[in-house]
Biopython code that builds the backbone (N, CA, C, O; Angstrom):
import numpy as np
from Bio.PDB.StructureBuilder import StructureBuilder

atoms = [
    (1, "MET", "N", (0.573, 9.838, -11.081)),
    (1, "MET", "CA", (0.136, 9.505, -10.168)),
    (1, "MET", "C", (0.717, 10.000, -9.276)),
    (1, "MET", "O", (1.901, 9.664, -9.329)),
    (2, "THR", "N", (0.376, 11.028, -7.965)),
    (2, "THR", "CA", (0.668, 11.553, -6.501)),
    (2, "THR", "C", (1.021, 10.195, -5.620)),
    (2, "THR", "O", (0.866, 9.079, -6.115)),
    (3, "ASN", "N", (1.325, 10.315, -4.780)),
    (3, "ASN", "CA", (2.105, 9.284, -3.742)),
    (3, "ASN", "C", (0.058, 9.750, -2.552)),
    (3, "ASN", "O", (-0.305, 8.895, -1.745)),
    (4, "ILE", "N", (-0.420, 10.454, -2.652)),
    (4, "ILE", "CA", (-1.476, 10.839, -2.335)),
    (4, "ILE", "C", (-2.613, 9.871, -3.031)),
    (4, "ILE", "O", (-3.313, 9.013, -2.493)),
    (5, "VAL", "N", (-2.580, 10.162, -3.980)),
    (5, "VAL", "CA", (-3.424, 9.073, -4.960)),
    (5, "VAL", "C", (-3.471, 7.532, -4.987)),
    (5, "VAL", "O", (-4.367, 6.775, -5.359)),
    (6, "LYS", "N", (-1.891, 7.219, -4.340)),
    (6, "LYS", "CA", (-1.498, 6.014, -4.766)),
    (6, "LYS", "C", (-1.862, 5.360, -3.061)),
    (6, "LYS", "O", (-2.079, 4.167, -2.850)),
    (7, "ALA", "N", (-1.862, 6.269, -2.152)),
    (7, "ALA", "CA", (-1.915, 5.627, -0.453)),
    (7, "ALA", "C", (-3.602, 5.666, -0.574)),
    (7, "ALA", "O", (-4.132, 4.964, 0.287)),
    (8, "LEU", "N", (-4.500, 6.324, -1.438)),
    (8, "LEU", "CA", (-5.978, 6.043, -1.228)),
    (8, "LEU", "C", (-6.325, 5.297, -2.109)),
    (8, "LEU", "O", (-7.516, 5.006, -2.004)),
    (9, "ILE", "N", (-5.601, 4.639, -3.321)),
    (9, "ILE", "CA", (-5.853, 3.468, -3.565)),
    (9, "ILE", "C", (-5.397, 2.621, -2.883)),
    (9, "ILE", "O", (-6.171, 1.677, -3.042)),
    (10, "TRP", "N", (-4.402, 2.231, -2.007)),
    (10, "TRP", "CA", (-3.942, 1.358, -1.336)),
    (10, "TRP", "C", (-5.006, 1.266, -0.160)),
    (10, "TRP", "O", (-5.271, 0.137, 0.253)),
    (11, "ALA", "N", (-5.466, 2.066, 0.257)),
    (11, "ALA", "CA", (-6.863, 2.169, 1.642)),
    (11, "ALA", "C", (-7.804, 1.669, 1.171)),
    (11, "ALA", "O", (-8.499, 0.901, 1.837)),
    (12, "ALA", "N", (-8.120, 2.017, -0.291)),
    (12, "ALA", "CA", (-9.395, 1.576, -0.107)),
    (12, "ALA", "C", (-9.153, -0.446, -1.207)),
    (12, "ALA", "O", (-10.064, -1.017, -1.807)),
    (13, "ALA", "N", (-7.841, -0.900, -1.082)),
    (13, "ALA", "CA", (-7.875, -2.391, -1.231)),
    (13, "ALA", "C", (-8.215, -2.589, 0.457)),
    (13, "ALA", "O", (-9.268, -3.105, 0.833)),
    (14, "ILE", "N", (-7.560, -2.286, 1.043)),
    (14, "ILE", "CA", (-7.560, -2.291, 2.311)),
    (14, "ILE", "C", (-9.209, -2.322, 2.736)),
    (14, "ILE", "O", (-9.634, -3.326, 3.308)),
    (15, "LEU", "N", (-9.755, -1.640, 2.555)),
    (15, "LEU", "CA", (-11.206, -1.540, 3.450)),
    (15, "LEU", "C", (-11.839, -2.590, 2.402)),
    (15, "LEU", "O", (-12.777, -3.254, 2.843)),
    (16, "ILE", "N", (-11.464, -2.810, 1.138)),
    (16, "ILE", "CA", (-12.358, -3.888, 0.662)),
    (16, "ILE", "C", (-12.301, -5.254, 1.131)),
    (16, "ILE", "O", (-13.251, -6.034, 1.204)),
    (17, "VAL", "N", (-10.746, -5.533, 1.532)),
    (17, "VAL", "CA", (-10.656, -6.478, 2.147)),
    (17, "VAL", "C", (-11.456, -6.641, 3.157)),
    (17, "VAL", "O", (-12.364, -7.469, 3.086)),
    (18, "ALA", "N", (-11.285, -5.978, 4.124)),
    (18, "ALA", "CA", (-12.204, -5.989, 5.489)),
    (18, "ALA", "C", (-13.795, -6.071, 5.346)),
    (18, "ALA", "O", (-14.345, -6.692, 6.255)),
    (19, "LEU", "N", (-14.558, -5.583, 4.427)),
    (19, "LEU", "CA", (-15.791, -5.958, 3.542)),
    (19, "LEU", "C", (-16.052, -7.323, 3.312)),
    (19, "LEU", "O", (-16.937, -7.977, 3.863)),
    (20, "LEU", "N", (-15.435, -7.631, 2.671)),
    (20, "LEU", "CA", (-15.416, -9.058, 2.089)),
    (20, "LEU", "C", (-15.289, -10.138, 3.638)),
    (20, "LEU", "O", (-16.025, -10.904, 4.260)),
    (21, "LYS", "N", (-14.186, -9.728, 3.712)),
    (21, "LYS", "CA", (-14.272, -10.432, 5.433)),
    (21, "LYS", "C", (-15.482, -10.456, 6.440)),
    (21, "LYS", "O", (-15.788, -11.442, 7.111)),
    (22, "SER", "N", (-16.157, -9.192, 6.459)),
    (22, "SER", "CA", (-17.212, -9.124, 6.895)),
    (22, "SER", "C", (-18.291, -9.790, 6.393)),
    (22, "SER", "O", (-19.114, -10.240, 7.190)),
    (23, "ARG", "N", (-18.451, -9.945, 5.154)),
    (23, "ARG", "CA", (-19.574, -10.260, 4.533)),
    (23, "ARG", "C", (-18.706, -12.064, 4.436)),
    (23, "ARG", "O", (-19.384, -12.979, 3.969)),
    (24, "GLY", "N", (-18.009, -12.203, 4.664)),
    (24, "GLY", "CA", (-17.888, -13.861, 4.915)),
    (24, "GLY", "C", (-17.632, -14.530, 3.192)),
    (24, "GLY", "O", (-18.188, -15.564, 2.823)),
    (25, "LEU", "N", (-16.774, -13.778, 2.370)),
    (25, "LEU", "CA", (-16.402, -13.736, 0.920)),
    (25, "LEU", "C", (-14.917, -14.336, 1.150)),
    (25, "LEU", "O", (-14.433, -15.055, 0.277)),
    (26, "ILE", "N", (-14.334, -14.094, 2.104)),
    (26, "ILE", "CA", (-13.039, -14.382, 1.812)),
    (26, "ILE", "C", (-12.680, -15.000, 3.861)),
    (26, "ILE", "O", (-13.124, -14.519, 4.903)),
    (27, "SER", "N", (-11.876, -16.005, 3.667)),
    (27, "SER", "CA", (-11.451, -16.781, 4.981)),
    (27, "SER", "C", (-11.116, -15.671, 6.027)),
    (27, "SER", "O", (-10.854, -14.549, 5.594)),
    (28, "VAL", "N", (-11.107, -15.887, 7.280)),
    (28, "VAL", "CA", (-10.575, -14.976, 8.509)),
    (28, "VAL", "C", (-8.820, -14.870, 8.201)),
    (28, "VAL", "O", (-8.129, -13.880, 8.439)),
    (29, "GLU", "N", (-8.461, -15.862, 7.754)),
    (29, "GLU", "CA", (-6.794, -16.334, 7.612)),
    (29, "GLU", "C", (-6.324, -15.743, 6.578)),
    (29, "GLU", "O", (-5.237, -15.170, 6.654)),
    (30, "SER", "N", (-7.255, -15.773, 5.083)),
    (30, "SER", "CA", (-6.696, -14.900, 4.234)),
    (30, "SER", "C", (-6.732, -13.621, 4.191)),
    (30, "SER", "O", (-5.846, -13.020, 3.583)),
    (31, "ALA", "N", (-8.091, -12.725, 5.029)),
    (31, "ALA", "CA", (-7.999, -11.789, 5.590)),
    (31, "ALA", "C", (-6.500, -11.408, 6.385)),
    (31, "ALA", "O", (-5.687, -10.608, 5.923)),
    (32, "GLN", "N", (-6.335, -12.125, 7.616)),
    (32, "GLN", "CA", (-5.348, -11.662, 8.324)),
    (32, "GLN", "C", (-3.629, -11.435, 7.753)),
    (32, "GLN", "O", (-2.736, -10.694, 8.162)),
    (33, "THR", "N", (-3.683, -12.463, 6.615)),
    (33, "THR", "CA", (-2.283, -12.246, 5.646)),
    (33, "THR", "C", (-2.702, -10.906, 4.811)),
    (33, "THR", "O", (-1.783, -10.095, 4.701)),
    (34, "LEU", "N", (-3.830, -10.577, 4.261)),
    (34, "LEU", "CA", (-3.689, -9.659, 3.719)),
    (34, "LEU", "C", (-3.650, -7.952, 4.574)),
    (34, "LEU", "O", (-3.378, -6.804, 4.222)),
    (35, "PHE", "N", (-3.946, -8.404, 5.419)),
    (35, "PHE", "CA", (-3.996, -7.091, 6.306)),
    (35, "PHE", "C", (-2.491, -6.939, 6.929)),
    (35, "PHE", "O", (-2.101, -6.037, 7.670)),
    (36, "ILE", "N", (-1.845, -7.911, 6.499)),
    (36, "ILE", "CA", (-0.308, -7.688, 7.133)),
    (36, "ILE", "C", (0.632, -7.512, 5.662)),
    (36, "ILE", "O", (1.605, -6.788, 5.453)),
    (37, "VAL", "N", (0.085, -8.258, 4.964)),
    (37, "VAL", "CA", (0.694, -7.975, 3.649)),
    (37, "VAL", "C", (0.426, -6.709, 2.818)),
    (37, "VAL", "O", (1.464, -6.236, 2.356)),
    (38, "LEU", "N", (-0.688, -6.042, 2.510)),
    (38, "LEU", "CA", (-1.189, -4.904, 1.703)),
    (38, "LEU", "C", (-0.528, -3.610, 2.321)),
    (38, "LEU", "O", (-0.079, -2.749, 1.564)),
    (39, "PRO", "N", (-0.473, -3.489, 3.510)),
    (39, "PRO", "CA", (0.484, -2.463, 4.195)),
    (39, "PRO", "C", (1.596, -2.404, 3.742)),
    (39, "PRO", "O", (1.894, -1.460, 3.011)),
    (40, "LEU", "N", (2.356, -3.226, 4.001)),
    (40, "LEU", "CA", (3.395, -3.781, 3.838)),
    (40, "LEU", "C", (4.077, -3.312, 2.401)),
    (40, "LEU", "O", (4.998, -2.505, 2.272)),
    (41, "LEU", "N", (3.394, -4.015, 1.380)),
    (41, "LEU", "CA", (3.249, -3.449, -0.053)),
    (41, "LEU", "C", (3.136, -2.129, -0.402)),
    (41, "LEU", "O", (3.774, -1.644, -1.337)),
    (42, "ALA", "N", (2.288, -1.448, 0.355)),
    (42, "ALA", "CA", (1.530, -0.170, 0.033)),
    (42, "ALA", "C", (3.091, 1.116, 0.557)),
    (42, "ALA", "O", (3.250, 2.193, -0.017)),
    (43, "VAL", "N", (3.804, 0.725, 1.445)),
    (43, "VAL", "CA", (4.853, 1.648, 1.991)),
    (43, "VAL", "C", (5.630, 1.464, 0.980)),
    (43, "VAL", "O", (5.797, 2.426, 0.231)),
    (44, "LEU", "N", (6.272, 0.266, 0.699)),
    (44, "LEU", "CA", (7.394, -0.056, -0.349)),
    (44, "LEU", "C", (6.784, 0.510, -1.551)),
    (44, "LEU", "O", (7.408, 1.060, -2.458)),
    (45, "SER", "N", (6.060, 0.410, -1.517)),
    (45, "SER", "CA", (5.897, 1.222, -3.327)),
    (45, "SER", "C", (5.538, 2.555, -3.269)),
    (45, "SER", "O", (5.800, 3.219, -4.272)),
    (46, "LEU", "N", (4.751, 3.367, -1.902)),
    (46, "LEU", "CA", (4.837, 4.735, -2.160)),
    (46, "LEU", "C", (6.663, 5.329, -1.561)),
    (46, "LEU", "O", (7.028, 6.491, -1.737)),
    (47, "ARG", "N", (7.507, 4.325, -0.921)),
    (47, "ARG", "CA", (8.936, 4.918, -0.948)),
    (47, "ARG", "C", (9.377, 4.958, -2.083)),
    (47, "ARG", "O", (9.775, 6.033, -2.533)),
    (48, "ARG", "N", (9.415, 3.880, -2.783)),
    (48, "ARG", "CA", (10.167, 3.875, -4.116)),
    (48, "ARG", "C", (9.554, 4.979, -4.880)),
    (48, "ARG", "O", (10.305, 5.764, -5.459)),
    (49, "SER", "N", (7.947, 5.168, -4.967)),
    (49, "SER", "CA", (8.611, 6.520, -5.991)),
    (49, "SER", "C", (7.933, 8.004, -5.421)),
    (49, "SER", "O", (7.025, 8.789, -5.693)),
    (50, "GLY", "N", (8.810, 7.846, -4.644)),
    (50, "GLY", "CA", (9.031, 9.251, -3.968)),
    (50, "GLY", "C", (9.989, 10.026, -4.690)),
    (50, "GLY", "O", (10.623, 9.439, -5.566)),
    (51, "SER", "N", (10.201, 11.181, -4.494)),
    (51, "SER", "CA", (11.008, 12.579, -4.870)),
    (51, "SER", "C", (12.565, 12.180, -4.442)),
    (51, "SER", "O", (13.039, 12.536, -3.363)),
    (52, "SER", "N", (13.235, 11.467, -5.334)),
    (52, "SER", "CA", (15.002, 11.221, -4.902)),
    (52, "SER", "C", (15.350, 12.207, -5.498)),
    (52, "SER", "O", (14.933, 12.610, -6.584)),
    (53, "MET", "N", (16.423, 12.817, -4.579)),
    (53, "MET", "CA", (17.108, 13.644, -4.880)),
    (53, "MET", "C", (18.657, 13.132, -5.185)),
    (53, "MET", "O", (19.686, 13.790, -5.343)),
    (54, "CYS", "N", (18.480, 12.061, -5.201)),
    (54, "CYS", "CA", (20.087, 11.190, -5.726)),
    (54, "CYS", "C", (20.645, 11.257, -6.748)),
    (54, "CYS", "O", (19.848, 11.193, -7.684)),
    (55, "GLY", "N", (21.852, 11.379, -7.103)),
    (55, "GLY", "CA", (22.331, 11.943, -7.946)),
    (55, "GLY", "C", (22.222, 13.312, -8.538)),
    (55, "GLY", "O", (22.986, 13.719, -9.413)),
    (56, "GLN", "N", (21.626, 13.732, -8.226)),
    (56, "GLN", "CA", (20.984, 15.151, -8.789)),
    (56, "GLN", "C", (22.060, 16.406, -7.908)),
    (56, "GLN", "O", (21.871, 17.582, -8.219)),
    (57, "GLY", "N", (22.890, 16.160, -7.094)),
    (57, "GLY", "CA", (23.676, 16.664, -6.167)),
    (57, "GLY", "C", (24.873, 17.223, -6.836)),
    (57, "GLY", "O", (25.066, 16.572, -7.863)),
    (58, "THR", "N", (25.799, 18.200, -6.680)),
    (58, "THR", "CA", (26.578, 18.287, -7.406)),
    (58, "THR", "C", (28.382, 17.758, -6.662)),
    (58, "THR", "O", (28.342, 17.922, -5.443)),
    (59, "VAL", "N", (29.040, 17.504, -6.880)),
    (59, "VAL", "CA", (30.474, 16.846, -6.772)),
    (59, "VAL", "C", (31.493, 17.979, -6.235)),
    (59, "VAL", "O", (32.256, 18.547, -7.016)),
    (60, "SER", "N", (31.463, 18.249, -4.969)),
    (60, "SER", "CA", (32.892, 19.107, -4.543)),
    (60, "SER", "C", (34.357, 18.218, -4.805)),
    (60, "SER", "O", (35.445, 18.728, -4.538)),
]
sb = StructureBuilder()
sb.init_structure("model")
sb.init_model(0)
sb.init_chain("A")
sb.init_seg("    ")
for serial, (resi, resn, name, xyz) in enumerate(atoms, 1):
    if name == "N":
        sb.init_residue(resn, " ", resi, " ")
    sb.init_atom(name, np.array(xyz, "f"), 0.0, 1.0, " ", f" {name:<3s}", serial, name[0])
structure = sb.get_structure()
């Protein structure tokens, strides 16, 4: 799965939280916490799955 697909999934999760909050299905406090935590988790997971060139270079 590419980073773009993963980012779209994270964006959908954040939008679902916004929808649930607007419908009153989750509390304001829970929504605020998720609005902080979800983007942080998204950034961490997207950075971790990036293409790393570590260990693929030559030693001179």
